[in-house]
C-alpha positions, 0 to 999 in steps of 0.5 A, a space after each residue: 500500500 502506498 504511504 499516506 501523505 502528511 496532512 496540511 499543517 505542522 508535522 506530527 510531533 512524533 515525526 518531528 521529534 525523530 527528525 530533531 533527534 538526528 540534528 548534528 548541531 554541536 557548537 558550544 555557543 548554542 544555548 537552546 536549539 530545536 525541540 518540541 515547544 521551543 520556538 526560538 534558538 538562543 546563541 551565547 554572545 557573552 552577556 548579550 544573547 542572540 535570540 533567533 526565530 524563523 516563521 512563514 505565513 502560509 494561511 493568510 494572504 491579506 496583510 501578509 507582510 504585516 502578519 509576518 512581522 507580528 508572528 516572528 516578533 511574538 516568538 522573540 517576545 516570549 524569551 524576554 528579548 527585544 526584536 531587532 533585525 529581520 530577513 524576509 523571503 518572498 515567494 510569489 506565484 508565477 502568472 499573477 504576481 505584479 509590481 504593485 503586489 510586491 510593493 504592497 507586501 514590502 510596504 506592509 513589512 516596513 510599516 510593521 517593522 517601523 512600528 516595532 523598531 525592527 530593521 530589515 537587513 536582507 532576504 530574498 524575493 522571486 516569482 515561483 512556479 507551483 504556487 497559487 498565493 504568496 508565501 512569506 518566510 521571516 527570520 528574526 533576530 532579537 537580543 536579551 541580557 543573559 539574566 533576563 532570558 526566559 524559555 518554555 523549559 522554565 515552568 516549574 511545579 507550583 507555577 500558576 498558568 495564565 493567558 492574556 486576551 483570549 482565543 482564537 484572535 488570529 483565526 477570527 481575523 484570518 477567517 473574516 479576511 479570507 472567507 468574507 462571503 462565507 461569514 456574510 451568511 450569518 454576520 452583519 457587515 459591522 460584525 464582519 468588519 469587526 472580526 476583520 479588525 481583530 488583526 489590530 483590535 485586540 490584535 495578534 501581537 503579544 510583544 506588549 503583553 510580554 513586556 508588561 508581564 516580565 517587568 511586573 513579576 517573575 515570569 518562568 515561561 511564555 509561549 505563543 499559541 499559533 497553529 493548533 491554537 491554545 490546545 496545541 500550545 499547552 501540549 508544547 509547553 508541557 513537552 518543553 518544560 517536562 511537567 504536567 499542566 492542569 487546566 480549567 478550560 471553562 476559564 479560557 476567554 473566547 470572544 462572543 464573536 469568535 465563538 459565533 464564527 467557530 460554531 457556524 463553521 464547526 471549528 473548535 476555538 481552542 484548537 484554532 490558530 490563536 496569535 494574540 494570546 500569550 500563555 505564561 507561567 509564574 510562581 503563585 506570588 507573582 500571578 496576582 501582580 502580573 494580572 494587575 499590571 496587565 489590566 492596568 495597561 488594558 490587557 486582560 489576563 486570566 488564570 487557567 490552572 497550574 503546573 504540577 510535577 509529572 510526565 509531559 501531559 495536559 489534563 482538564 481540571 474537572 470534578 470529580 476527576 481530572 481528564 486527559 486533554 487530547 492534543 489536536 491532530 492539526 489546526 482547525 482552520 486548515 480544513 477550510 484550505 484543503 
């Protein structure tokens, strides 16, 4: 029998683990290399560490350049680092790419970089066969003082688990921008415009969330819920820190408009791409101060559960017994792009 093709989306974690296990990287300056739940690499350059991230934009086409900068900056922010330098690879479809399209994407990238203080330092642009829409890949480099570095491995038993803003912000924006005609069957034009504006309000950036949290208390780990949504992010965090996460899913904020869209399109909001929310852990003594500081900046933050000693796993905190929470096979919205 032929071997079945892999589904759209991230590689299955078992396959990814096998591939990463063969990684020959041996440079002693690598403080953090590839691994499940580890979105950034960290290189030792003395008291200032370099943090590197590479991420593509494959689902969205509207505002694709702006998306690229935000999603890469989000992962840099989860380490406590400041994003500094960006390289962009732009692949455009043969037969439909135009000079105005190239200029539009470049302007989106430049505007987003200017807003965040990032410099574009290189990359590559070409017209490519076999594509039906643009694909952008960014590599972003940040820097952080050694003592301020935060990684997903830092979550410890006893820490509280928190989430900013809510979910799924990015999925709401993508669906509204990529499938407006589908959404018009159950949304008004004002509601559709509001969903499209989720890109900016509440916004898919977590840079400010991370910066406020880090200066307000002891943050032990941060993670950016992207593809696979909050459900996948929880599993990735558990795998990265090697502990068990106990989660009260009834506490997860889901915006009413997002809930309506997901229900109408038969999507699980907890497993839909969720940039814009920041998942973080902190000791119990820091949880309150961090939540209050975020609230003072207009950023909602709720406590979802806790980190406990045990195998890397996610459990739903329900009565009378905890229930294992399954890892999603793929992001919910990928079904709409097949």
